[in-house]
N, C-alpha and C positions, 0 to 999 in steps of 0.2 A: 172805594175810588176817590172819596174826600182826603184822603191821606197818602195818597198816591205819590207825592212829592217825598214822603218818607218811608211808606212801607211797599217793599219791592214785589212780596208776595203774600199771599193769604191762603191759607187752608180750611179745610172743612174736617172739624175732630171725628165726626161719626160719617162715613158715608153711608152705610149699609145700617138699616134699623135703629133702634132706640130713639134717638132723635135727629134720625137721617130723613135727606130728601129722598129717599130712595128705600121703600120698605118690602122687606121679604118672607116668603112664609114658604112651605115643604110643598105647595102648588103654584107659584109662581112670585111675582112680584108687579109694585106698581107706585107710580111717582105721589109723592106726599107735597102738599100746596107748597113747601119750600121750595121745592125742586123747579118750578117755573122762574121765579125772579135770579135763581144761579144761573139758569142756560141763558136768559134773556139776555141777562148784563156780561155774563161772558163769550155772546154774542156779538152783542152790541155794542157794550161798552169799552173800546177799543178806540185809544189817539190821546188825545190831551183832554184832561180834566179842567174845567176852566173855574174860577173862583164864581162861587154860586152866591149872591146874596138874597134871602128869602125874608120878605115882607110877609107875615101871616098871624092869624089868629094865636091865641096861645091857650094853654091850661095849666093847671096847677099840678105840682108832685111832691111829692112829700121830701124826696132826696134832694131834689133840682131845684124847688122852685116852679116859676113860669116857663116851660117850654115851650116851641113852635107846634102848631097842629099839621104841620106840613115839614117833613124831609126831603130834602130833592139834592141832585148832583147832575151836573150838565158835561156831558163828554164831545168834545168835536173831532170827527175823524177825519182828518183832510184827504186820506185816500179814498174814501168812498163819497166825500164831499158831505157827510151826514151829520146833523146836529142832533144827538139824543139824550132826551130828558127821562130822569128815571126820578121818579115823585111818590111819595108816601102821603096820603091822607091820614093821619091818626084819630082824629076825630070821630068819636063814636056816634056822632048822630047829624053832623050837620055837611053836606057837598061844600067845596070850595071852589070858587071860581076866583081864577088867577089868570094874570099876563104876564108875556114877557117881550120887553122891544128887541127887534131882529135887526138893528141896524147896519151890523156888521155882515148880515145872512141874507143880503135882499135877493128878492124874488125866493126865497125857501117855502114852501109849503109842507103842510103836514103828509108824512107819505103814509102813517100808520098811528094810531093812538090804540094800545094794547092793556088792558086792564084784567086784574085778579082779583074778584071778590066775590063775596058770599054774602046773604043775609044774615046767617047765621055766623057771629064772631069765631064761635068754635066749631064749625064743620072741618073735617077732615074728608081726606080721601081713603078708601078702605080697597081691600081686597075684593069684595061685593061689590062696592061702587067705586071704582080708581076714576073716574072722571067726576066726581061732586064738584071739585072747586080746581077749574082749569081756568086759564087765561084766553081772554076773546077780545076781539078787535071792537071798538066802539067808535061814534062820531061826537065826542066831546070836545075835541078840540079843532079848531080854523085859525087859519092866518089871514088876515084882511090890514091892509095899509101899512103894512110892515111890523105888524105889534102879532103874536101869536096868543089867542084866547083859548082857555083851557078850563075845565071844570073836572076837579078830582072828588069822585065819589065819596063819602063817608066811608071810612074803615079800608081803603084801596090802596091797592100797588100798583103804579102806572109807568109805561115805558111809551114817551112819545119820540117819534122820527121825524126829522126834518129833511127836508132835500129838495134840490132844482128839479 
């Protein structure tokens, strides 16, 4: 989404099995953890991608040096009058508190905060346990006095929808 001004279409190389969001066997199929961000981004990531500036803690990488612990993109859906924030907290141990000024979105409130998380970073969904890692709603975001305040739990993918 962040490059929507240049990239007009995106595809998933493997739709089924291997590295895919949908896994199959001779007896059934199940959704892998990566399925849910694709589902929710496809459903709610429609509209105008807004330029997003993030001021977040950083961590060191060998290839890129210091990189932000938070990666996010914001989408304005004018038809639905919704502002949708997609954010990943890449910090392995710390929750990150964040805020966002809503000056151009007066009266907007949190409609829902959906989080995909698991205490085991290597947890997966399996045929025997297809709902091991699934998104759920939480109450980690609120608006007050024109400011959105949110908590992004460590190792989590988040979707925060705002509207009137």
